[in-house]
N, C-alpha and C positions, 0 to 999 in steps of 0.2 A: 296743719293738715296732720292728720292721725296717720301711723304707720301701723299694720295688724296683721300678725302671721295667718296664715286660713289655713295652710296644710304643707306634710313634709311628704315627698315622694320619694324613699330608698329602697330598691334592690340589692344594693353591692355590686352594681355593672356598670361599667362607662356610662356614661348617659353622651351617647353621640350627636343628638338634632332633637332639638323643641320643633314642632310644625303647628301655630296656633290654627282654628279654621272656626270662625263663630268663635261660637259658645264651647267649644273644645278644646283636648289639645293634646298631640298625638307625641308621644316616649321616643326613641328607638333607645335599644339601651343594647349595649355590646360586651362579648366575653371573648376576651382577646385570645386565652389559653384553648377554650375550649371551643372556638371558635362557634358560637352561640348568637341567634341574634336576638333580640323579642321586641314588641311592642306591646304600649300600654297606650291608651286613653282614658283621660276624664275632662270631667265637666271645671272649668277653670273657677266659677266661683267656689262650689263646693267640695271638688276633690271626688266625688263620688266617679267609681269606676265603670267605664262601660266598656273595656278592650282588654283582659288580664293577659299578659305575659302573651302573647300571641306570635308567630313564628308561620312562615310561609312553609312551602317542601322544601326550599333551597336552606338548610338552615341556619350559613354565614352568609354568602357571597348573593344577598341582595338588598335592594334598599327600596326609597320612597322617591317618585317623581312631583307627587301633587298628594295634599289631602282636599277637597273640596266636598261641597253637599253630602256628607257620611259616606263619603267614598275616599277610600285608599287607594291609590295607583304605586303598583311595587314594579319592579324591574331586577334582573337578576343582569351577571355582567357578561361578557361575551368571555373573556378568561380571569379564572382567579389571580387578583393581586394587579388589576389591569383597569384603568376605567369605563371601558368603554361598554354602554349600556346593550341591555338586548331584552325583547321579551314587556310585554305589559297584561300585570295580573289588576284585576279589579276587585278590591274586599270591600262590601256593603257595610257598616257598620248598624246597623240597624237588623238586618236580617241573618248576620254573622256567616253567611257567606259567601264565597268570590260568585259575581256576576258573571264575567268573561275573563278570559282570557287568550291571548296571540303570543304565538313563542317568536313570531318573523319579526313583528315593527318594532320601531324606536320610536318611545314615547317623546312627545317635542314639548306639546302647551295644552292644555284645556282653555274653550273660550266657551260660556255655556255649556249648552248639553251638547257639545262636540268634542272631541280629542282628536289632537291635531299628530300626524303621526308618518316615518319614513322609512323604508326599507334602503338599504345600504348596497347599494351593487359595488363592482369592482373600483371604478371613476366617478359614480354620478352616487343620486340619489332618488330614489321615486316616491311621492308623498301621497298622502290620504287624508280624508277624515273620517272619523268613526261616532260611532251614536256612543253616549257615554254609559246608557242602560243596558245595552245589548254587543255591544262592539262590532254591528253589523255598517260597513263599509258604506258611507252614504257620501261621498266623493272620490276619486282617482283624477290626479293633480298633475298625473306623469310626472318629469322631471324638470319642470318651469318651476322656482320656487320665488318667482315672482307676488304672485299668488298670496302662498305662504307668508311671505314677507308683511305685504298688506297688513293681514289677519294679525298679525304679532306686535306691526308698532300702534293698530289700535286698542290693542288689549296692553300694553305698554301705558298706554293714556290712561285705560280702567284699575290698573293696579297700583299709580300712581293714588289715587282714592280710596284703594284699597287699604294702602298700605300708612295714612297719611296717619292711623291711632298709634305707628307704632315708633319706639324711643331706642336708638342704636349707641351705644358709648362711642363718644370720638374722645381723642386724644388730646389733651390739652394742652393747650400755648396760647400767650399773653395777647389780650385782644380780639377771644373769640367771645369769651362770658361777659356779664355787666360789671361793673367795678364792685360790685359788693360779693357776684359770685366770686368772682377772683381774688377778691381779698382772701376770702376761705381758704382756698386753695392753697394761696400764697405763706400762710400762715402753719398751714398746713407741713409745707415742705421745708419753712422754718422751724418744726418743732421736730421734724422725726427724718429723720437720715432715709430715705426715698432713692431707690436705685430703678434705673427704667422711667416709662412716662406715665402720669397721671390719665384713667378714663374716667370721663365722666359722662353725665343723663343731668341736664336742666328738666324737670320737669314740674311745672306750676312754679311752687313757692320752694323745693327741694332739691337738693343738688344731690345727686349720686356717687358716688366715687369710687375706684377699685386702684389699688397701688400698692406694690412691694417692698417691702422694707429686710435690711440682711438679721440675719441671727448670730446669736455668738458665736456660734458653729460656723457661722457664715452660708449657710444655705438661706433661703426666704421663706416670706410670710406673706403671700399676698391677702392683705387687709382692705374690707369693704365698711364703706361707713355712708349715713345720710345726716344731710345738716340742712337744719331749717335754715333761709337762706337770709329773712330778716333777722333773725335772735342769734344765730350763727350756733345755735344749741345743735348736739350731735343727740341724733334721735332713733337712731341705731347704728350699734357698730358690730362688726364678728370679724374674724379671723377665717377668709371661707378656705386658704389652702394654707399647711402648715411645714416647714423644711423641706419644701421643693428645693430645685437645682437649676428650674430655667421659669422662663415668665410665663402665665398661663392669663390670654388673652381671650374677651368674646365671652365671659362667664354671668353675665346678666344683659336683660332686656326689660323695656316696659311698653305691654300693650292694655291702649284703654288706661282703667287704672290700678293694673296689677304688677308687679315688679315678678318677673320669674329670674333668678340665682341659683345657679347650681354649687354646690360646696364640695369640695374634694374629689371633684369630678362622677361622684355616685349621685350625690345628695339633688334633690331639686326643693328649691323652701321657694313658695309662693306667699307673697306677700300685697295686701291690699292696702293703695295710696289714696284715701278719703279724707 
């Protein structure tokens, strides 16, 4: 299997979230000091820009609920520095316009062309479904959450199918991998002074690894390598975080045959695995 770097995205801002949807990738980037958040979207295969440095009216206290069917669902926060969400703002990636917004509802989930949401009351919630294109209310469920929960449970089954082509890192422990793959990790642990865990993804005949080693100055390097399981050959190696003082987890994942790798918290490398 070949490993080929496709493209790199780097805006010198902290990459906060990566959200693939179909053949597109939405990237949320944050500047903590200036309190600005930016959204970029590219075609996964080519890296072609579809949305560049987009911001909502609220420049920092906002986030993404979902990205589906070329629509980005944003939320605001009830209060700065507090986790509670409020409001739904729907931006269309094709027309580059806000389709609709509702400042009172809280996003729950999407199912097909319906948005499920609620209004938070003092001691209860009132549930609704809305048209994803217009924001018009399709149904008022009242305070009874039973039907909402039934819809959500069916959706979980559908999402299982949706995410079956995703591969996320797991913490290595003996017995989880084949003896051949396990042999490569044990050899790595013998040859290098590793601190903390070894995170891995087994993708076809590749073993994708992230681990930390201690520098001479007492700080750590976050190392990333890809090994061919059959040959034991290292076909990709890079330090993705240098001179750090704390462990950095969740810096990579695979979707279909693309590896998404974050370096130095600000640089996204997209690598084809063919």
